[in-house]
C-alpha positions as CSV (number, residue, x, y, z in Angstrom):
1,M,0.2,-0.1,0.0
2,E,0.9,3.7,-0.9
3,N,1.9,6.1,1.7
4,R,-0.5,5.6,4.7
5,D,-0.5,9.4,5.6
6,D,-1.8,10.2,1.9
7,I,-4.3,7.4,1.9
8,L,-5.9,8.1,5.8
9,K,-6.3,12.2,4.3
10,R,-8.1,10.6,1.3
11,I,-10.3,8.6,3.6
12,H,-11.0,11.3,5.8
13,I,-11.9,13.9,2.7
14,A,-14.3,11.0,2.0
15,L,-15.8,11.1,5.3
16,D,-16.8,14.3,5.3
17,E,-17.8,14.2,2.0
18,V,-21.1,11.8,3.5
19,R,-20.9,13.4,7.0
20,P,-23.5,16.1,6.1
21,F,-25.8,13.1,5.0
22,L,-25.7,11.2,7.8
23,K,-25.9,14.0,10.5
24,S,-29.1,14.8,8.5
25,D,-30.5,11.6,9.9
26,G,-28.9,12.2,13.3
27,G,-26.2,10.4,12.8
28,D,-22.5,10.4,12.3
29,I,-18.9,8.3,11.4
30,T,-15.4,8.0,12.5
31,L,-12.4,6.2,11.0
32,V,-11.2,3.9,13.5
33,D,-8.3,2.4,11.8
34,L,-6.8,1.6,8.3
35,E,-5.5,-2.1,8.1
36,S,-2.2,-3.2,6.0
37,D,-4.5,-5.3,3.8
38,G,-7.0,-2.0,2.9
39,T,-9.8,-3.0,5.2
40,V,-11.2,0.5,6.6
41,K,-12.7,0.4,9.8
42,V,-15.2,2.6,10.9
43,Q,-17.7,3.2,14.1
44,L,-21.2,4.6,13.4
45,H,-22.7,7.2,15.6
46,G,-25.9,8.3,16.7
47,A,-29.4,7.1,15.2
48,C,-26.7,5.1,12.9
49,I,-26.8,2.9,15.7
50,G,-29.3,0.0,15.1
51,C,-30.8,2.0,12.2
52,S,-32.3,-0.6,9.8
53,V,-30.5,0.9,6.4
54,N,-27.1,1.3,8.0
55,Q,-25.3,-2.0,6.4
56,M,-26.8,-0.2,3.0
57,T,-25.4,3.1,3.9
58,L,-22.3,1.6,5.0
59,K,-22.1,0.1,1.5
60,S,-23.5,2.0,-1.2
61,G,-22.5,5.5,0.4
62,V,-19.4,5.2,2.6
63,E,-17.8,2.9,1.2
64,M,-18.4,4.3,-2.4
65,T,-17.1,7.5,-1.5
66,I,-14.0,6.0,0.2
67,K,-13.3,4.0,-2.6
68,K,-13.8,7.1,-5.2
69,H,-11.3,8.8,-3.4
70,A,-8.2,6.3,-2.3
71,P,-9.5,3.2,-5.0
72,E,-6.6,1.0,-3.3
73,I,-9.3,0.7,-0.1
74,T,-10.4,-3.5,-0.1
75,S,-13.3,-2.8,1.8
76,V,-15.1,-0.6,4.6
77,V,-16.5,-2.4,7.4
78,E,-18.0,-1.4,10.8
79,V,-16.8,-2.1,14.0
80,S,-18.6,-1.3,17.8
81,M,-16.5,0.3,20.4
82,V,-17.5,-1.2,23.6
């Protein structure tokens, strides 16, 4: 994987792009980690937790936007922080 800092910067740009849509529904998203295999781990907050469409939002909205900015990303997964 190329420069980790550059990839993280592009992931943050992507999250900033989707954040207004999540916030309009009372939710939010945080980057948790970038794995060496290209997996991005995120945490959903607020109304996104327990929302019946959060997996669809994660795949069709968040993952698609992240991959647009950082095509080397292989997947985006949600993690819960306890």
